[in-house]
N, C-alpha and C positions, 0 to 999 in steps of 0.2 A: 165243341170245347171248354170247359169248366173255366174258370178266371179265379184263381185262387193264388194270391200272391201275400207275401210278409207284407205288415204296416209298419212304412218306414215309421210314421212316428212314433212307434211303441217301442220300434228298436231302439231309434236313438235316444228313446225318453230315457234311461239308464246310462246316457252319454257319460257324466260325469260321478264317478267313485269315489269314496273315500282313500283308496287306494290311491288315485290320481292326484287325486287334493293335496293328500299327503307328498306328491311328489313337487307342490308348488310352496315357498316359503312366502310366507305372511305377505312381505314385501311386494311380492308381485299377484297379489291378488285380487287388485285395482284394476291391474288391465286387464283380466282373464273378465273379471265380471263384467267389464265392459264390454267385451265383445261376445260373450254370452248372450247379455242384454238386447245386442245388435240382431244378433243372430234371433234370437225370440220376435223381436219387431221386425222379422224381414228383413231388416237391411243389410243383405249379404254381399252386396259391392263393397262397403264401409267396413263389413266384417273383416273380409277378405282383406283388407290394405291396412287394417288395424295389427291383424292376427300376424300377416307379414312383416309388417315393422318390427313388432314384438318377438318373433323368431330370429328378427335379422342380428339382434341382443343375444338372444340364447335359442341359439339352431337345435337345441339335443333336447330342448325342452320338452316333455313328454305330454303335458296339460295342452300348451298352446299350438303342438300340433297333431293333438286330436281334435283340438276346435275346427282347427286349417281344415281337415277329413269332412267334419260336418260340415262347413261351408262350404265346401266343393260338391258335397254329398246335394246340399239342398238348390243347388245354383247349377241342378242337371250336369255334374262333370265327371261320370261316374269313374273315368279314367284315373284322371288325376286324384280324384279319392281313394282309388286302390292303391295308387301308388303311395300316397301317406299311409293307409292303415295297415298294407303289406308289410312296410319299413318299421313301424309301430312293434309291431307283432316281431319281427327280428330283434329289435332292442332293448323291448320290453316282454318277453315272450310269457310271462306269468302275468299278464293284464291281459281281462276277458276280453273287453271293452271294444277293442280292434276287430279281434276277431269278427264281433258281434256282428261290428257294422260292415265289416266285411261282407257279412250272410246278407246284411239289407241288400248290399249295390248286385250282387252276386244275384240274388234272386228275383230283382229287380231286372236284369238282366233276361231271367227263366234258366241260370246257369245253378242250378238246384243243388246236381252233386257238388261243386264247390260251396255254396252256400251250407250245405249238412256238412261236410268236410270244418267249414269255418267254425258253428257253432258247438262241433263235436271237440274243436281244441279249446274254446268259452269253456265249457263244460268241463275241460279235463283240467285246465286252471285253476277254477274255481267250481267246484260241484252243487256248492248252494248258490249259484247265477240263477234266478228262476226266469229270469229273461232271456235264455238262452235255452234252456228248455221249453219252455213255451213254443217260443220260436222253430226248434227243431220239429216238435208237434205239428205248428206248420206245414214246415217243410215235408214231414213225411207223408201230412196229407194229400198236397200237391202232388207227388210222387205218386202217392196211390190213384188218385185221382187222374195220373195221364196212363198210366196200368191200366185201370177199370175200361178208360176210353180205347184206348189200343185192345182190350177186350170185345169189347161193341163192336169195333170196325170188324174185327175179323167172323164174329157173330152175335146180331144186331137182336138177334132173340134170347141171348142171355140173362133172364129176367134179374137171379142174383146179381150180375154186374152193374145193371140197372138199379137195382135196389140200394147197392152201395155206392155208387155213380151221387145219387140222389139224397144220402144221408151225408155226404161230403159235402157235397154243395148246399146245404142247408147247415151243415155247420158251420162254414164259413161267412155262409151270410149273415148268423146270428153273431159271429163274433166281429164283424165289421161296422154293425148298426149301431147307431150313434150312441155314446156313454160307452165304449167299449174303449176308443181311444185315450192312450195314456197322458200323460202332460207332454208340452212340448219341452224341447229338450236342455231349454233356459230355464224353465220351471224349475227344474231335476236339480241343477247346483244351487248348492248351499253352499256357499264358503264361509259362513260365518261356524257352519258344523265342524270346520277344517280341524283339525288337533293344532294345537299354539306351540310355532317352536322357540324355543329361548333362544336368543341373539347369540352368535358365535362371534369370536373375533376372525373369524377367515372362512366364510363359508365355501363347501365345495362341492360340488354336483353331488345331487342326490343318489342314495343308490337306488336301484331295480325295487327291492322289496321296501315296504313303507318301514321308514325306522322307529323304535320305542317312544313315545310321546317321552321328553324329559320331565323330572321331579319339578313338582311346581316352587316357586321359593316360599319360604318360611314368612308369615307379617314380620313388622320391624319389631314389634312388641313382643313375640313369643319369647320364652325362653332359650336360652340357648341349646342348639339341636345337640345330639349325642354324632360324631361326626361318622364313626365306626357302624352306624345302624342304620342310616339312609339306603345307603348302596348294597345292601345285601341282594337284595332280590335281582341286580343288574345281570351277575354273570349267569344265573339261569335262562333268565329272557333273553341273552344273547346266544346261550345256547341254543333255545328252543327257534328264536326267528333263523339260526344258520343251516337246525338241521329240516326247517318247512323251507327254507330255498333252495337246498340240496336238491328235495324228495320232487320238489315241482321240475327244478333241472333233468333228474333224471326220469321223468314223466313224460317229459317233452324229447326228451334224447332216444327214449323206447318210441313214441308215438312218430317221430319223425323215421325212424325206421321202418316201423312197421307200415308209414305209407310211403315208405320207397321217396323221402324228401330228402334225396342227398346234398343238399344245400345247407337247410337245418340241422341233420345228423352231423356234419362236419364243422358247425358252427359249435357242436357242445364239446369240440375237441380244441384248448387251448394253442395259441401259437407253438408256445413252448414244450409243446406234448413229444412225450417220448417214444417214439414208436417202438413197438416190442420185439424188432429184428435189427433194429439201429441204422434202418434205412429212410431214406429221405423222407421228408413230411409230403413232399410234391409226388414221391412214390406210393407213399404208403397211401395219400389220398384216390391216386387216381386205380389204385389196385381195389379200396373200398368200393368207388365209385363202380367199375366194373362189377362188382360181384351184385351189391344193391339193384343195379339196372337190370340182374338178368332175369327173364321172362318168368310171371308166376307171382302170388301174394306171396309178402312177408308177415308174419305176426312176431311182437317180440313183445313179452311181458315176464313181470319180477315177483319174489315174492322175499321174505325177511328180511326185508330191506335194515340194514343196521349203519349207523352212522356214529363215528368218533371225529369229532369238530375239534380243533385246534388254533383259534385265533383264525387264520386265512385259508389252512390248508386244514381237510378232511379225509378221512379212510371211510370208505362206502363200501360193502360187504351186502351181497342178496346172491339168490339161486335167479340166475335167469334162464327164461325158455322160451326158446326158438323155433317155428315151424316155416318150412317154407314148401316149394312144390317137391324137393328132392332132400329136404334133411328137414329131421326132427330131432331136436338134443335140447337136454337142460344141464347146466354146468353152474358151479360156483363160482361169483364173479368178484373182482377185487378193485373199485377204480380209486386211484387216488386225486383229490380236486382242489383243487385252488381258486381263490377269489381273484380274477381280471376285468377289470375296469368295471368292478360291481356285479361283475355274471360269476357263477360256479361253474367252471368249465374242468373238465378233465385233463390231468397231467398222464398218466399213467396209467393203463391198465393191463390187467393179466388175469389169465383163470387159474383157481384154486381156490382154497379156504383162506 
């Protein structure tokens, strides 16, 4: 059987994106850079010791946790790495890199369906994430090779399957030749390019989405600035950021529902979610779990999304399309959403215009 697998070096090459870098203030850059250098130099035991020490003081730090996942992957501890990356997808579902690196490990374990799902989530969060698109192509090639192998086991004289399998083998062998492997992870860490964050009197944990870079301070010799002019673009920018975060939250909610991931689906609802009929949250959760667990596929999509955000609350309206083995409906949906612990979650849900 042909051996087609994702290239771990390439999959880890996009490890630290600008989004992740923006989650780490400049004061922590040196520690992160030191750990990254140790990974690059193959000093994995030292890197693990350093990243554990780093996370002891900052247990929720996304970049530190991500680096730990990389170290564990390099140390051939896939189950521990899966746990790290999986928890990151729960805490920061809008970041594509943890999904992408989960796909690396699943592919190495020949769990291609899981790898495919992880890459599809990476692409859903960031449609322009080229690495995930390329890796998904490799997964499709691997799945195709399995199908052609099966066809040849049933009918060894099937020349069409033989030709297609040979084509895939040639394609993958070409992709893995010297010169095709991307830079190691440490080389792609460019801390100097991270946006500079102005010092704040009382730093708070970074939000899930990258905050807009603050305006640069005016030179000491410059003429006095007009106070009312500089901050004018801020409200529009803030509204744009909120709309982007809310759209991603809705995408993840619909995707979790579609793949029948009850845990991720229920996580889209805030702890103070107001249940439709006034039942307890536990009762509502149990009923939703029962419905989603019914046999058969589910597909949920939406269109005509309209968002009206006001600070840390928002009203979201859209046309929802639901399809299961026994039901196909379309209806108008209204969600009242609020920001809880840096994430947009559903506070109320109703059907109507």
